VOZA-737477 format. One record per residue (C-alpha): residue number from 1; residue in one letter; chain; z, x, y. Coordinates in pm, 1 decimal. Example, Ala and Ser with C-alpha at 12.3 -4.5 7.8 and 13.67 -1.06 7.14 Angstrom:
BEGIN
{1,"A","A",{780.0,1230.0,-450.0}}
{2,"S","A",{714.0,1367.0,-106.0}}
This chain:
BEGIN
{1,"M","A",{-4375.7,4344.8,3455.3}}
{2,"A","A",{-4510.5,4638.5,3260.6}}
{3,"K","A",{-4571.9,4577.0,2889.7}}
{4,"E","A",{-4347.2,4891.0,2832.7}}
{5,"K","A",{-4053.6,4685.0,2921.2}}
{6,"F","A",{-4091.3,4494.4,2599.0}}
{7,"T","A",{-4152.9,4771.2,2367.9}}
{8,"V","A",{-3895.5,4764.0,2088.6}}
{9,"P","A",{-3738.1,5119.6,2030.4}}
{10,"Q","A",{-3797.6,5239.9,1673.4}}
{11,"R","A",{-3513.9,5385.1,1475.5}}
{12,"S","A",{-3562.8,5750.7,1380.5}}
{13,"K","A",{-3453.4,5935.6,1065.8}}
{14,"G","A",{-3208.6,6106.3,1269.8}}
{15,"D","A",{-3063.5,5782.5,1403.8}}
{16,"A","A",{-3012.4,5675.3,1032.5}}
{17,"A","A",{-2854.2,6001.7,947.2}}
{18,"H","A",{-2627.1,5970.5,1238.6}}
{19,"A","A",{-2516.2,5614.2,1138.8}}
{20,"I","A",{-2456.9,5732.2,774.1}}
{21,"V","A",{-2226.2,6011.6,905.5}}
{22,"K","A",{-2056.2,5780.9,1142.9}}
{23,"A","A",{-1988.5,5542.6,866.9}}
{24,"G","A",{-1858.5,5796.6,636.8}}
{25,"L","A",{-1624.0,5944.3,882.6}}
{26,"S","A",{-1466.1,5596.7,965.8}}
{27,"A","A",{-1419.4,5469.7,614.4}}
{28,"V","A",{-1087.8,5425.9,468.7}}
{29,"P","A",{-1017.4,5687.4,196.9}}
{30,"M","A",{-992.6,5554.9,-158.5}}
{31,"V","A",{-1118.6,5200.3,-60.3}}
{32,"G","A",{-1460.7,5126.9,-159.0}}
{33,"G","A",{-1602.4,5473.5,-27.7}}
{34,"P","A",{-1927.6,5505.3,-228.6}}
{35,"A","A",{-1966.4,5127.5,-299.3}}
{36,"V","A",{-1958.5,5065.0,73.2}}
{37,"E","A",{-2209.2,5348.3,145.8}}
{38,"L","A",{-2443.6,5185.1,-125.4}}
{39,"F","A",{-2427.4,4861.0,32.1}}
{40,"Q","A",{-2511.5,4984.5,363.6}}
{41,"Y","A",{-2798.5,5189.2,214.0}}
{42,"I","A",{-2948.4,4893.7,53.6}}
{43,"V","A",{-2881.7,4620.5,312.2}}
{44,"Q","A",{-2892.9,4793.7,636.8}}
{45,"P","A",{-3247.3,4892.3,665.6}}
{46,"P","A",{-3389.1,4544.4,610.2}}
{47,"L","A",{-3132.3,4406.7,857.3}}
{48,"D","A",{-3277.1,4650.4,1116.6}}
{49,"K","A",{-3625.7,4560.0,1017.8}}
{50,"R","A",{-3552.2,4199.0,1070.9}}
{51,"R","A",{-3392.9,4278.4,1424.7}}
{52,"E","A",{-3674.7,4479.7,1531.8}}
{53,"A","A",{-3941.2,4216.2,1429.4}}
{54,"W","A",{-3735.1,3935.7,1613.0}}
{55,"M","A",{-3707.9,4118.2,1923.9}}
{56,"A","A",{-4070.2,4219.3,1926.2}}
{57,"D","A",{-4172.3,3861.0,1853.0}}
{58,"V","A",{-3966.4,3707.6,2122.4}}
{59,"G","A",{-4038.2,3975.6,2369.9}}
{60,"A","A",{-4412.1,3933.3,2326.9}}
{61,"K","A",{-4376.4,3557.6,2373.8}}
{62,"L","A",{-4172.5,3596.3,2694.2}}
{63,"Q","A",{-4436.6,3835.9,2808.4}}
{64,"E","A",{-4706.4,3553.8,2761.2}}
{65,"L","A",{-4487.1,3312.9,2958.5}}
{66,"E","A",{-4441.2,3564.6,3238.5}}
{67,"A","A",{-4824.1,3587.2,3260.3}}
{68,"K","A",{-4815.6,3215.9,3313.7}}
{69,"G","A",{-4562.3,3233.3,3593.2}}
{70,"L","A",{-4218.0,3246.7,3441.3}}
{71,"D","A",{-3979.3,3456.8,3653.4}}
{72,"L","A",{-3807.7,3689.4,3410.0}}
{73,"A","A",{-3583.4,3831.7,3683.9}}
{74,"K","A",{-3426.0,3475.1,3734.8}}
{75,"L","A",{-3411.6,3425.8,3355.0}}
{76,"Q","A",{-3181.5,3734.0,3338.7}}
{77,"E","A",{-2937.8,3555.4,3561.9}}
{78,"N","A",{-2938.0,3230.1,3368.5}}
{79,"E","A",{-2630.9,3243.5,3151.9}}
{80,"Q","A",{-2713.3,2941.7,2954.0}}
{81,"F","A",{-3040.2,3102.5,2838.0}}
{82,"I","A",{-2848.1,3431.4,2756.8}}
{83,"S","A",{-2628.0,3231.2,2529.5}}
{84,"A","A",{-2911.4,3060.8,2371.1}}
{85,"V","A",{-3083.4,3408.4,2294.6}}
{86,"M","A",{-2752.2,3526.0,2135.5}}
{87,"Q","A",{-2709.7,3242.5,1924.5}}
{88,"A","A",{-3068.0,3203.5,1804.6}}
{89,"S","A",{-3088.6,3571.0,1738.5}}
{90,"Q","A",{-2773.6,3561.4,1521.7}}
{91,"A","A",{-2923.7,3279.1,1321.0}}
{92,"A","A",{-3262.6,3473.3,1291.4}}
{93,"F","A",{-3100.5,3768.7,1143.3}}
{94,"R","A",{-2963.9,3541.8,867.2}}
{95,"T","A",{-3299.7,3429.8,744.1}}
{96,"H","A",{-3629.9,3542.7,609.9}}
{97,"K","A",{-3820.3,3214.4,626.6}}
{98,"T","A",{-4096.8,3195.2,863.6}}
{99,"A","A",{-4068.1,2852.5,971.4}}
{100,"K","A",{-3692.7,2890.0,1059.1}}
{101,"L","A",{-3779.5,3184.6,1254.3}}
{102,"A","A",{-4058.4,3005.8,1453.0}}
{103,"A","A",{-3815.7,2724.7,1507.6}}
{104,"L","A",{-3554.4,2957.9,1657.9}}
{105,"R","A",{-3809.7,3143.4,1868.0}}
{106,"N","A",{-3953.1,2829.8,1997.9}}
{107,"A","A",{-3614.6,2702.3,2103.6}}
{108,"I","A",{-3550.4,3025.7,2304.8}}
{109,"L","A",{-3906.4,2978.4,2475.0}}
{110,"N","A",{-3846.7,2614.0,2549.5}}
{111,"I","A",{-3500.5,2698.9,2704.8}}
{112,"A","A",{-3652.8,2963.5,2908.1}}
{113,"C","A",{-3913.6,2714.1,3053.7}}
{114,"G","A",{-3646.2,2471.0,3154.7}}
{115,"Q","A",{-3623.0,2238.5,2852.1}}
{116,"A","A",{-3264.9,2304.6,2813.7}}
{117,"A","A",{-3008.5,2028.1,2716.1}}
{118,"E","A",{-2642.5,2066.5,2841.6}}
{119,"D","A",{-2453.6,2346.7,2703.1}}
{120,"T","A",{-2260.7,2147.6,2440.7}}
{121,"V","A",{-2584.2,1987.8,2292.6}}
{122,"Q","A",{-2775.2,2310.8,2321.4}}
{123,"H","A",{-2513.8,2488.9,2111.4}}
{124,"L","A",{-2494.6,2205.3,1856.8}}
{125,"L","A",{-2855.6,2206.0,1807.1}}
{126,"L","A",{-2909.3,2559.0,1749.6}}
{127,"S","A",{-2614.5,2539.4,1510.8}}
{128,"I","A",{-2786.2,2284.4,1325.7}}
{129,"V","A",{-3116.1,2477.5,1306.2}}
{130,"D","A",{-2917.9,2770.6,1170.4}}
{131,"E","A",{-2748.1,2573.6,896.8}}
{132,"L","A",{-3051.0,2364.1,769.0}}
{133,"S","A",{-3342.9,2482.2,560.1}}
{134,"E","A",{-3702.6,2472.4,618.0}}
{135,"M","A",{-3714.6,2161.1,408.7}}
{136,"H","A",{-3472.2,1976.8,602.6}}
{137,"L","A",{-3677.5,2041.1,910.6}}
{138,"R","A",{-3984.2,1934.5,743.0}}
{139,"I","A",{-3829.9,1615.4,637.5}}
{140,"L","A",{-3688.2,1547.4,985.0}}
{141,"K","A",{-4040.3,1602.2,1143.5}}
{142,"V","A",{-4207.3,1370.9,886.2}}
{143,"F","A",{-3972.5,1077.9,960.5}}
{144,"S","A",{-4012.8,1111.1,1317.8}}
{145,"A","A",{-4341.0,943.8,1276.7}}
{146,"P","A",{-4356.6,856.1,893.2}}
{147,"E","A",{-4698.6,794.6,745.6}}
{148,"P","A",{-4703.1,577.0,421.9}}
{149,"S","A",{-4956.9,648.2,171.9}}
{150,"P","A",{-5287.6,440.0,237.2}}
{151,"G","A",{-5256.4,93.1,90.8}}
{152,"M","A",{-4889.9,87.3,38.4}}
{153,"S","A",{-4756.9,-256.8,128.4}}
{154,"M","A",{-4415.6,-222.6,-28.8}}
{155,"G","A",{-4184.8,50.1,-140.8}}
{156,"G","A",{-3899.3,290.0,-49.9}}
{157,"L","A",{-3891.3,573.5,198.1}}
{158,"G","A",{-3852.1,808.4,-104.8}}
{159,"N","A",{-4226.8,713.0,-170.2}}
{160,"V","A",{-4311.8,809.7,175.8}}
{161,"L","A",{-4123.5,1137.3,144.1}}
{162,"E","A",{-4293.9,1213.1,-166.7}}
{163,"H","A",{-4639.6,1146.9,-30.6}}
{164,"N","A",{-4593.0,1359.5,281.6}}
{165,"I","A",{-4423.5,1645.4,99.5}}
{166,"P","A",{-4570.8,1682.3,-253.7}}
{167,"E","A",{-4335.0,1974.4,-338.7}}
{168,"L","A",{-4059.4,1716.4,-358.3}}
{169,"R","A",{-4218.6,1464.4,-588.8}}
{170,"G","A",{-3999.2,1378.3,-897.1}}
{171,"R","A",{-3705.5,1588.5,-733.2}}
{172,"R","A",{-3493.1,1283.9,-628.4}}
{173,"E","A",{-3171.1,1454.4,-655.4}}
{174,"L","A",{-3274.1,1730.7,-439.3}}
{175,"Y","A",{-3431.2,1519.1,-170.4}}
{176,"D","A",{-3150.8,1267.9,-172.1}}
{177,"Q","A",{-2897.4,1552.1,-71.1}}
{178,"L","A",{-3131.0,1681.5,184.6}}
{179,"W","A",{-3158.7,1338.9,346.2}}
{180,"K","A",{-2778.3,1295.4,325.9}}
{181,"D","A",{-2737.1,1632.3,494.0}}
{182,"L","A",{-2966.9,1501.1,793.3}}
{183,"Y","A",{-2792.4,1181.4,800.4}}
{184,"N","A",{-2450.2,1324.4,823.1}}
{185,"R","A",{-2547.6,1536.7,1103.2}}
{186,"G","A",{-2659.2,1239.9,1305.6}}
{187,"L","A",{-3030.4,1321.2,1284.4}}
{188,"L","A",{-3145.2,1027.0,1088.5}}
{189,"N","A",{-3056.4,656.3,1130.1}}
{190,"T","A",{-3101.9,534.1,777.3}}
{191,"D","A",{-2850.7,639.5,520.4}}
{192,"G","A",{-3078.5,611.9,199.7}}
{193,"L","A",{-3435.1,629.5,90.7}}
{194,"H","A",{-3443.3,374.4,-198.6}}
{195,"V","A",{-3427.5,33.4,-27.5}}
{196,"T","A",{-3770.2,-151.8,-81.2}}
{197,"M","A",{-3919.0,-250.2,239.7}}
{198,"S","A",{-4260.4,-355.8,381.7}}
{199,"G","A",{-4535.4,-116.2,478.5}}
{200,"N","A",{-4444.6,-178.6,838.2}}
{201,"G","A",{-4085.4,-82.5,780.3}}
{202,"L","A",{-4195.3,228.3,596.7}}
{203,"A","A",{-4378.8,346.7,912.9}}
{204,"Q","A",{-4089.5,313.1,1152.3}}
{205,"R","A",{-3927.5,609.3,1303.1}}
{206,"R","A",{-3618.7,715.6,1123.0}}
{207,"T","A",{-3506.4,1002.3,1347.1}}
{208,"T","A",{-3209.8,934.8,1607.0}}
{209,"G","A",{-3207.9,1036.8,1962.8}}
{210,"L","A",{-3035.9,1371.0,1862.1}}
{211,"G","A",{-3295.8,1418.2,1588.2}}
{212,"E","A",{-3571.0,1378.8,1852.6}}
{213,"E","A",{-3382.5,1624.8,2082.7}}
{214,"L","A",{-3389.2,1893.3,1804.8}}
{215,"L","A",{-3759.7,1841.4,1718.5}}
{216,"Q","A",{-3844.7,1876.7,2092.0}}
{217,"L","A",{-3625.0,2193.0,2105.7}}
{218,"I","A",{-3802.0,2365.3,1826.0}}
{219,"A","A",{-4167.1,2232.9,1899.7}}
{220,"E","A",{-4422.7,2495.1,1974.4}}
{221,"G","A",{-4601.2,2493.9,2309.7}}
{222,"Q","A",{-4362.8,2284.5,2506.4}}
{223,"P","A",{-4438.7,2335.1,2899.6}}
């Protein structure tokens, strides 16, 4: 397939002018007027930039997969894939965080390669990625295969978390809430971080089956 098919069209100054005029003509008189136009002037260009960057990124990765044998014509007919693209794209437009954008992109690519769960689970997992922060996802990945600090024979999971994610050291209130978010969504199997346990217990996986499915969905380089 020709590379040109994946080229993202660029907006021209004329397009922007047309959009401004159209918005002005459709505005309700005496309600918001200039304020609405100012909001659109400030917010719309960055949103367009996000959209175009996202489309270019996903398109380039799909092109790489096509070179490895993926049939894009069949993909166009895959309604589950199209739904995933739409859901992930809407989530991508709502974030500027690189790791979340990568997670959403990887989800699309993995689904394109046949790593799709049933529709309900797919929708749930993509919704969770949309709702969670990068730090939530980092914590989930750490506790899929936790690594206590060398020589730690006793302690709590909070010690393991602080060892693996130094940015959270001394911020117990924050990471307790992040952990609670993951536990309440059924992604972790332990409801607290501060029960003392052996070194062997500290190294046990804490992700649930659903948590593992999510990590597999957003992992880079899945077949």
